[in-house]
C-alpha positions in Angstrom: 0.0 0.0 0.0 2.8 2.4 0.9 4.6 1.7 -2.4 1.4 2.4 -4.3 0.9 5.7 -2.5 4.5 6.7 -3.1 4.3 5.9 -6.9 1.0 7.7 -7.1 2.6 10.8 -5.6 5.6 10.6 -8.0 3.2 10.2 -11.0 1.2 13.3 -10.0 4.4 15.3 -9.8 5.8 13.8 -12.9 2.8 14.5 -15.1 2.5 18.0 -13.7 6.0 18.7 -14.9 5.5 16.9 -18.2 2.8 19.4 -19.2 5.3 22.2 -18.8 7.9 21.1 -21.4 8.8 18.3 -23.8 12.1 17.8 -22.0 10.2 17.1 -18.7 7.9 14.8 -20.6 11.0 12.9 -21.7 12.1 12.7 -18.1 8.7 11.3 -17.1 8.9 8.6 -19.9 12.5 7.7 -18.9 11.6 7.3 -15.3 8.7 5.0 -16.1 10.7 3.0 -18.6 13.8 2.5 -16.4 12.2 2.3 -13.0 9.1 0.4 -14.0 6.8 1.7 -11.2 4.1 -0.8 -12.3 6.4 -3.7 -11.3 7.9 -2.0 -8.2 4.5 -1.0 -6.7 3.3 -4.7 -6.5 -0.3 -3.8 -7.6 -2.3 -4.7 -10.6 -3.7 -1.2 -10.9 -0.5 0.4 -12.3 0.2 -2.5 -14.5 -3.1 -2.3 -16.2 -2.6 1.5 -16.9 0.2 0.8 -19.5 2.1 3.8 -18.2 5.0 3.5 -20.6 2.8 3.6 -23.7 0.8 6.7 -22.6 4.0 8.5 -21.5 5.6 7.8 -24.8 2.6 9.0 -26.9 2.4 12.1 -24.7 6.1 12.8 -25.2 5.7 12.6 -29.0 2.6 14.9 -29.0 4.2 17.3 -26.5 7.3 17.6 -28.7 5.3 18.3 -31.8 2.9 20.7 -30.0 5.9 22.7 -28.7 6.8 23.5 -32.3 10.1 21.7 -32.0 12.3 22.2 -35.1 13.6 18.9 -36.1 17.3 19.0 -37.1 18.2 16.0 -39.2 21.7 14.6 -39.5 23.2 11.4 -40.9 23.6 10.1 -37.4 20.2 10.7 -36.0 18.5 9.6 -39.2 20.5 6.4 -39.1 18.3 5.5 -36.1 15.2 5.9 -38.1 16.7 4.1 -41.1 17.5 1.1 -38.8 14.0 1.1 -37.5 12.6 1.1 -41.1 14.9 -1.7 -42.1 13.8 -3.7 -39.1 10.1 -3.2 -40.1 10.8 -4.3 -43.7 12.7 -7.3 -42.4 9.8 -8.1 -40.1 7.2 -7.8 -42.8 8.9 -10.5 -45.0 10.5 -12.5 -42.2 9.8 -16.1 -41.1 6.9 -15.1 -38.9 5.6 -11.5 -39.2 2.8 -12.1 -36.8 5.2 -13.2 -34.1 7.8 -10.5 -34.7 5.5 -7.5 -35.1 4.6 -7.0 -31.4 8.3 -7.0 -30.5 9.0 -4.5 -33.3 6.4 -2.2 -31.9 8.2 -2.1 -28.5 11.5 -1.5 -30.4 9.9 1.3 -32.4 9.0 3.1 -29.2 12.7 2.9 -28.0 14.1 4.3 -31.3 11.5 7.1 -31.6 12.3 8.2 -28.0 16.0 8.1 -28.8 15.5 10.3 -31.9 13.4 12.7 -29.8 16.2 13.0 -27.3 18.5 14.2 -30.0 16.1 17.0 -30.7 15.1 18.0 -27.1 18.5 18.2 -25.4 19.9 21.6 -26.2 22.3 22.4 -23.3 24.7 20.6 -20.9 22.1 21.0 -18.1 19.5 19.3 -20.3 21.8 16.4 -20.8 22.7 16.2 -17.1 19.1 16.1 -16.2 18.4 13.2 -18.5 21.4 11.3 -17.2 20.4 11.9 -13.6 16.9 10.6 -14.3 18.3 7.5 -16.0 20.9 6.9 -13.3 18.5 7.2 -10.4 15.6 5.4 -12.0 17.5 2.3 -12.9 20.1 2.6 -10.1 17.8 3.1 -7.2 16.6 -0.5 -6.9 19.8 -1.9 -8.4 22.0 0.0 -6.0 19.8 -0.9 -3.1 20.0 -4.6 -3.9 23.7 -4.4 -4.5 24.4 -2.8 -1.1 21.9 -5.1 0.7 23.6 -8.1 -0.9 27.1 -6.8 -0.1 26.2 -6.2 3.6 23.7 -8.9 4.5 24.6 -11.8 2.2 28.1 -11.1 0.8 29.3 -13.4 -2.0 25.8 -14.9 -2.7 24.5 -15.0 -6.2 21.7 -12.6 -7.1 19.5 -14.1 -9.8 16.7 -11.5 -9.6 15.7 -10.2 -13.0 15.1 -6.5 -13.7 11.9 -5.7 -15.6 13.6 -3.1 -17.7 16.6 -5.3 -18.6 15.6 -9.0 -18.2 17.5 -11.9 -16.8 20.8 -11.9 -14.7 23.1 -11.8 -17.8 21.2 -8.8 -19.2 21.3 -7.2 -15.8 25.0 -7.6 -15.6 25.6 -5.8 -18.9 23.0 -3.1 -18.0 24.9 -2.4 -14.7 28.2 -2.2 -16.6 26.6 0.4 -18.8 25.1 2.3 -16.0 28.2 2.4 -13.8 30.2 5.0 -16.0 27.1 7.2 -16.2 27.0 7.3 -12.4 30.7 8.0 -12.2 30.4 10.8 -14.7 27.6 12.4 -12.6 29.8 12.0 -9.5 32.7 13.7 -11.3 30.5 16.7 -12.2 28.8 17.0 -8.8 29.7 18.5 -5.4 28.9 17.9 -1.8 26.2 15.3 -0.9 25.3 14.8 -4.6 28.9 13.7 -5.3 29.1 11.3 -2.3 25.6 10.0 -3.1 26.7 9.0 -6.7 29.9 7.5 -5.3 27.9 5.4 -2.9 25.5 4.4 -5.7 28.3 3.4 -8.0 29.6 0.7 -5.6 26.1 -0.8 -5.3 25.6 -0.8 -9.1 28.9 -2.6 -9.6 28.2 -5.2 -7.0 24.7 -5.7 -8.4 26.3 -6.5 -11.7 29.0 -8.8 -10.3 26.6 -10.7 -8.0 24.8 -12.0 -11.1 27.8 -14.3 -11.6 27.7 -13.4 -15.3 31.0 -13.9 -17.1 30.1 -11.4 -19.8 29.2 -9.0 -17.0 32.6 -9.3 -15.4 34.3 -8.7 -18.8 32.2 -5.7 -19.5 32.8 -4.1 -16.0 36.6 -4.8 -16.4 36.6 -3.1 -19.8 34.8 -0.1 -18.3 37.4 0.1 -15.5 40.3 0.0 -17.9 38.8 2.6 -20.2 37.9 4.9 -17.3 41.5 4.7 -16.1 43.0 5.6 -19.5 40.6 8.4 -20.0 41.1 9.9 -16.6 43.3 13.1 -16.6 44.1 12.3 -12.9 45.5 8.8 -13.0 46.4 8.6 -9.3 42.9 9.6 -8.2 41.5 7.0 -10.7 43.8 4.3 -9.2 42.7 5.2 -5.7 39.0 5.0 -6.6 39.4 1.7 -8.3 41.4 0.4 -5.3 38.6 1.3 -3.0 36.0 -0.4 -5.1 38.2 -3.5 -5.4 38.9 -3.5 -1.7 35.2 -3.4 -0.8 33.9 -5.9 -3.4 36.6 -8.5 -4.3 37.1 -10.0 -0.8 33.5 -11.0 -0.4 33.3 -12.9 -3.7 33.6 -16.7 -2.9 35.6 -19.4 -4.6 32.5 -20.5 -6.5 32.4 -17.1 -8.2 36.0 -17.3 -9.3 35.6 -20.9 -10.4 32.8 -19.9 -12.7 34.8 -17.0 -14.1 37.8 -19.3 -14.7 35.8 -21.4 -17.2 36.2 -18.5 -19.7 39.8 -19.6 -20.3 39.3 -23.3 -20.1 40.2 -25.6 -23.0 37.4 -26.3 -25.4 36.9 -29.9 -24.1 36.4 -28.5 -20.6 34.0 -25.7 -21.3 30.5 -26.0 -19.9 27.3 -26.4 -21.9 26.5 -22.7 -21.7 29.7 -21.7 -23.6 29.3 -24.5 -26.1 25.7 -23.6 -26.7 26.6 -20.0 -27.5 29.1 -21.1 -30.1 26.5 -23.3 -31.7 23.8 -20.5 -31.6 26.3 -18.1 -33.3 26.9 -20.7 -36.1 23.2 -21.0 -36.6 22.9 -17.2 -36.8 25.5 -17.1 -39.6 23.5 -19.8 -41.4 20.4 -17.7 -41.1 22.2 -14.7 -42.5 23.7 -16.6 -45.4 20.2 -17.9 -46.2 18.7 -14.4 -46.0 21.6 -12.0 -46.5 19.8 -8.8 -47.1 17.1 -8.6 -44.4 17.5 -11.7 -42.2 14.7 -13.7 -40.6 12.9 -10.7 -39.1 12.9 -8.7 -35.9 13.3 -11.0 -32.9 12.9 -13.8 -35.3 16.0 -15.9 -34.3 14.1 -17.8 -31.7 11.2 -18.5 -34.1 13.5 -19.7 -36.8 16.0 -21.6 -34.7 14.5 -25.1 -35.0 14.5 -24.9 -38.8 18.2 -24.1 -38.9 19.4 -26.3 -36.0 21.4 -29.2 -37.3 21.9 -30.9 -33.9 18.4 -32.2 -33.6 17.8 -30.2 -30.4 21.0 -31.1 -28.6 21.1 -27.5 -27.2 17.3 -27.3 -26.8 14.6 -25.9 -29.0 13.6 -22.3 -29.8 16.8 -20.9 -28.3 18.0 -17.3 -28.1 21.0 -16.1 -30.0 23.0 -14.9 -26.9 24.9 -12.2 -28.8 23.8 -8.7 -29.9 26.1 -8.8 -33.0 25.0 -12.3 -34.2 21.4 -11.4 -33.3 21.4 -8.4 -35.6 23.2 -10.5 -38.3 20.6 -13.3 -38.2 17.5 -11.1 -37.8 18.4 -8.1 -40.1 21.0 -9.7 -42.4 24.3 -8.3 -43.4 22.6 -5.0 -44.3 21.3 -4.5 -40.8 24.6 -5.5 -39.2 26.6 -3.0 -41.3 24.1 -0.2 -40.3 24.2 -1.3 -36.6 28.0 -1.2 -36.6 27.9 2.3 -38.2 25.5 3.5 -35.4 27.7 2.2 -32.6 30.9 3.4 -34.3 29.6 6.9 -35.1 28.4 7.2 -31.5 31.9 6.4 -30.2 33.4 9.0 -32.6 30.8 11.6 -31.4 32.0 11.0 -27.9 35.6 11.5 -29.0 34.7 14.8 -30.8 32.9 16.1 -27.7 35.8 15.2 -25.4 38.3 16.9 -27.7 36.1 20.0 -28.0 35.9 20.2 -24.3 39.7 20.0 -24.0 40.1 22.9 -26.4 37.6 25.0 -24.3 35.0 25.2 -27.0 32.3 23.7 -24.9 31.8 23.3 -21.1 34.3 21.0 -19.4 31.7 18.8 -17.9 30.7 17.6 -21.4 34.0 15.7 -21.5 32.9 13.7 -18.4 29.5 12.9 -20.0 31.2 11.9 -23.3 33.6 9.6 -21.4 30.7 8.1 -19.5 28.7 7.4 -22.6 31.7 6.1 -24.5 32.5 3.7 -21.6 28.8 2.6 -21.6 29.0 1.7 -25.3 32.3 -0.2 -24.7 30.5 -2.1 -22.0 27.8 -3.0 -24.5 30.4 -4.0 -27.2 32.1 -6.4 -24.7 29.1 -7.6 -22.7 26.6 -7.5 -25.5 28.7 -10.0 -27.4 27.4 -12.7 -25.1 23.8 -11.7 -24.5 20.9 -10.7 -26.7 21.1 -6.9 -25.8 20.5 -5.5 -29.3 16.9 -4.3 -28.8 17.2 -3.2 -25.1 16.0 0.5 -24.8 19.1 1.5 -22.9 21.4 0.9 -25.8 19.4 3.0 -28.2 18.8 5.8 -25.7 22.6 6.0 -25.2 23.2 6.1 -28.9 20.8 9.0 -29.1 22.4 10.8 -26.2 
């Protein structure tokens, strides 16, 4: 009951602000999408309201009603082109009726990402959006991370997150969220700074406690990149040492035994690793059979049995377990090339912003935000190679940002 009252109060405040500007409408949508108040409140009432859908429609209408001038570039149009390509692939895929509902959800994510490229006009606008994302997703994740660290250290956390999915997707999501939280910490002062620092430890531990091997690789990649990007190497080393000193000692032998299987000889690898290798081979077969448009949006699972040559040795109707192979199978080589362009151009944009900030052409805090988003994309590149993360809203929002 208390949760329902709390969510009701937040919704009243959020909608009152959403009517004031399109940017605030975007904040409302992002809070609903990342926090998922319908799941957090534990009541059927909010779930039946379909809050995310109505907030998304209102955001689009509010943006148009505000007379927003849409500035089109190759980069932001590439998001819409990818969406159109996905729709075309779905319409001629192996099972359009199955794929289309998933495409509708993806369309909402891409359209919101495009709108973010139009609505964010100043560094303070960007900071506001990043704070909403960090607190909306990080609130429950950070709470679980700290609770686990203090009350049940070393135990595995298999809880899913409504916005992300199962524990492997949660691990990658936390690896992508961590650099955003650290960027906000670097550009904050006082209690805000200490609050984001506290949150960052909870987020990291929430990711590690999933026992996801891909998550560990993604978090490690973020740590290395953050170190090399930091202008103050000694302070970066000290921060990393604190995080390691707090987290590593509580991880049990079972955790490190699971992580060590990543380097085991082929004959000693577990079924999960061998299954992934097989699923990726199946994805290539799908792409070779349908090279231009693939099997359709989210169509890998539907088409898997027809392309599986092991007679179900790794199960039936399986997921692809890789963002890259997922795009390849479902949107063909055309979709994969466009996907690589979107990720690559996003990384180059971060680099340009960071260099402009160094030259004093734009505010200094923009360099921190660019580094945070760059690190998040690197976390996806590494962690997303082992999970089906290619349609998760978070990735597309970050590309838009």
